[in-house]
C-alpha positions in Angstrom: -92.3 -9.3 -252.6 -93.6 -8.1 -249.2 -96.1 -10.5 -247.4 -98.9 -9.0 -245.5 -97.4 -10.0 -242.2 -98.9 -9.5 -238.8 -95.6 -7.8 -237.6 -92.7 -7.2 -240.0 -89.6 -6.6 -237.9 -87.2 -4.1 -239.2 -85.6 -3.2 -235.9 -83.7 -0.3 -235.6 -83.1 -0.6 -231.8 -83.2 -3.8 -229.7 -83.0 -3.9 -225.9 -82.9 -6.5 -223.3 -84.9 -6.4 -220.0 -85.6 -8.7 -217.1 -89.3 -9.7 -215.8 -91.1 -8.4 -212.8 -93.2 -10.8 -210.7 -96.8 -10.0 -210.3 -96.6 -9.8 -206.4 -93.7 -7.4 -206.6 -94.9 -4.3 -204.6 -93.7 -1.8 -207.2 -95.4 -3.6 -210.2 -96.9 -0.4 -211.3 -97.1 2.0 -208.3 -95.3 5.3 -207.8 -96.6 8.8 -207.1 -96.9 10.6 -210.5 -98.5 13.7 -208.9 -101.8 13.6 -210.6 -100.9 16.4 -213.1 -103.6 16.9 -215.9 -103.8 18.7 -219.2 -106.9 19.1 -221.1 -108.4 16.8 -218.4 -105.9 14.0 -219.1 -103.2 13.0 -216.6 -99.6 12.9 -217.4 -96.6 12.2 -215.7 -92.9 13.9 -215.6 -90.2 11.4 -215.9 -87.6 14.0 -215.9 -86.6 13.2 -219.6 -83.8 15.6 -221.2 -86.4 16.8 -223.9 -88.9 17.8 -221.0 -91.5 15.7 -222.9 -94.5 14.6 -220.5 -96.0 11.5 -221.2 -99.6 10.7 -220.7 -100.7 7.8 -218.2 -103.3 6.3 -220.4 -103.9 5.3 -223.9 -106.4 7.4 -226.3 -109.7 5.6 -225.4 -108.7 4.4 -222.1 -109.5 5.5 -218.5 -107.0 3.7 -216.4 -103.3 3.1 -217.3 -103.8 -0.6 -217.5 -106.9 -0.2 -219.8 -106.1 -1.3 -223.6 -108.0 1.8 -225.1 -108.8 2.3 -228.9 -106.8 0.9 -231.9 -106.0 3.0 -234.6 -104.3 2.7 -238.2 -101.5 4.7 -238.8 -102.9 8.6 -239.4 -106.5 7.6 -238.9 -108.4 9.3 -236.0 -111.4 6.8 -235.6 -111.1 2.9 -234.4 -113.0 0.5 -236.6 -113.9 -3.2 -236.7 -111.6 -4.2 -239.7 -108.1 -3.1 -240.4 -107.0 -3.8 -243.9 -105.7 -1.9 -246.7 -108.9 -2.0 -248.2 -110.3 -0.1 -245.3 -107.4 2.4 -244.9 -108.3 6.0 -245.2 -105.1 6.9 -247.1 -104.8 4.6 -250.0 -107.0 3.9 -253.0 -107.4 0.1 -252.1 -103.9 -1.2 -251.8 -100.6 -0.4 -250.1 -98.9 0.6 -253.5 -101.9 3.2 -253.9 -101.3 5.7 -251.2 -103.0 9.1 -251.1 -101.3 10.6 -248.6 -98.0 10.7 -246.6 -96.1 9.2 -249.6 -92.3 10.0 -250.8 -92.0 7.4 -253.3 -94.0 7.7 -256.6 -94.1 3.7 -256.7 -96.4 3.7 -253.7 -98.4 6.6 -254.6 -101.7 6.4 -256.7 -100.9 7.5 -260.1 -97.5 8.4 -259.1 -98.6 10.5 -256.2 -96.2 11.9 -253.8 -96.3 14.6 -251.1 -93.3 14.0 -249.0 -95.0 14.4 -245.6 -93.2 12.0 -243.2 -94.8 13.1 -239.8 -98.4 13.0 -239.0 -100.4 16.4 -239.4 -102.5 17.1 -236.3 -105.7 16.6 -238.3 -104.5 13.0 -238.7 -103.1 12.4 -235.3 -105.5 10.5 -232.7 -103.9 11.8 -229.7 -104.6 15.5 -230.8 -108.0 15.0 -232.3 -109.4 13.0 -229.3 -107.5 14.9 -226.7 -106.9 18.2 -228.0 -104.1 20.8 -229.0 -101.2 20.0 -227.0 -101.3 16.4 -227.1 -99.9 14.3 -230.0 -98.4 10.9 -231.0 -94.8 10.4 -230.0 -92.0 10.5 -232.4 -89.7 7.7 -233.0 -87.0 9.5 -231.3 -89.2 10.1 -228.1 -89.7 6.4 -227.9 -86.0 6.1 -227.9 -85.6 8.8 -225.3 -88.1 7.1 -222.8 -86.5 3.8 -223.1 -82.9 4.9 -222.8 -83.5 7.3 -219.7 -85.5 4.9 -217.5 -85.3 1.7 -215.7 -87.7 -0.7 -217.4 -89.0 -4.2 -217.5 -92.0 -6.5 -218.2 -94.5 -6.0 -215.1 -98.1 -6.5 -214.2 -100.5 -3.8 -213.1 -103.8 -4.9 -211.5 -103.6 -8.1 -213.4 -102.7 -6.7 -216.7 -99.4 -7.4 -218.3 -97.2 -4.7 -219.6 -93.9 -2.7 -219.6 -92.8 -0.4 -216.7 -90.7 2.5 -217.1 -89.3 4.1 -213.9 -87.4 7.4 -213.9 -84.8 8.6 -211.8 -87.2 11.0 -210.1 -89.1 8.1 -208.9 -92.2 8.4 -211.2 -93.1 5.7 -213.5 -95.3 4.8 -216.7 -97.0 1.6 -217.4 -97.9 0.6 -220.9 -100.1 -2.3 -221.3 -99.8 -5.3 -223.8 -102.4 -4.2 -225.8 -101.3 -6.2 -228.9 -102.3 -5.1 -232.3 -105.4 -5.7 -234.8 -105.0 -7.3 -238.3 -108.2 -7.4 -240.2 -110.9 -8.3 -237.7 -108.6 -10.3 -235.4 -106.9 -8.8 -232.2 -103.4 -10.4 -231.9 -102.9 -12.4 -228.4 -99.1 -12.4 -228.4 -98.9 -10.6 -225.1 -97.0 -7.7 -226.7 -97.5 -3.9 -226.6 -97.5 -2.3 -230.0 -97.6 1.8 -229.9 -97.6 4.2 -233.0 -95.0 6.8 -233.6 -95.9 9.7 -235.7 -93.5 9.0 -238.5 -93.6 6.6 -241.4 -90.6 4.9 -242.6 -89.0 6.8 -245.3 -86.1 4.3 -246.0 -85.4 0.4 -245.6 -88.8 -0.7 -246.5 -91.2 2.0 -248.1 -94.0 4.7 -246.9 -96.5 1.9 -246.5 -94.7 1.3 -243.3 -94.6 3.3 -240.0 -92.5 3.3 -236.9 -93.8 1.7 -233.8 -92.5 1.0 -230.4 -92.9 -2.7 -229.6 -92.1 -4.8 -226.4 -92.7 -8.4 -225.4 -91.8 -10.6 -222.7 -88.2 -9.9 -222.6 -87.4 -7.0 -225.0 -88.1 -3.7 -226.4 -87.4 -2.4 -230.0 -88.4 0.3 -232.6 -89.7 -1.6 -235.5 -91.7 -0.8 -238.8 -95.1 -2.3 -239.4 -97.7 -1.8 -242.0 -99.8 1.4 -241.6 -103.2 -0.3 -242.1 -102.8 -2.3 -238.7 -104.4 -1.1 -235.6 -102.4 -0.1 -232.9 -102.4 1.7 -229.6 -101.6 5.5 -229.2 -100.1 6.7 -226.0 -99.9 10.5 -226.1 -97.1 13.0 -225.2 -97.1 16.7 -224.8 -94.3 19.4 -224.1 -93.7 21.0 -220.8 -93.8 24.5 -222.3 -97.7 24.1 -222.8 -99.7 25.2 -219.9 
C-alpha cells in the first residue's frame, strides 16, 4: 500500500555534483542575452533539441524567486495541496477523472490514456501564453546531460546552476514543494515535467526534476503535491 509520502523516490536517473561556495564570482552570473518571448526572458543553452529555457519560474519576477506552486495539471496555485483538493480526481488518488491509463485508478473505471499535459492544463502555457510549456521528462534529462551543473547560491538564494558550453547559464532556486498546507524546507528544488508515470507506480504519480545539496535526479511524485514550473519554448517559435 502506498503511503502518502512527502516525496517518493522512483529515480530513473541519478547524478552527482559538487557544491559552489556563495562567494564564488560565478555563482549565478553569465550574460544570457536578455531575449524575451511573450514578455518573458529565456536563455539559449545550445542544447541539441534547440529548446530554450525560461530564466524564471511561473509566478516569479527574478531567477532566484520561488514563484507559484501547482499540483500537476492544475493552472492555479492554492493554499492546500491534498488529493481532496486536486482538480482531476473525485476525492482520492484512485478516483482520477483525467490523465489515467489504468482503470484501477480511474473513477468508475475511467481511462483516457492521456500521458502528456494538454495546453489547457499546462500552467506555463496558460500563464505565459502559447509557445511556452512545461518541459518533458526527456528535456529535463537533456538539460542536465548537456551542461556543467552544481549547487550554487544566487543573491542569497540556494539553488542549482547549469552552465552551457556557449557560456550561458540557468539558475533554478531551491523552492521545495508543498504537501497539504505546509511548505517543505528541505532545501531542495522540485520541478514538474509534463508527463505522468505510466509504468512502475501508476497514473497518480508524475515525473519531476529534483535536486538537493549534492545530486539531481528525475523522480516520480504524487500529482497532488505543489511543485514549481519552469517553462520552455521551441526555438522555431518567433
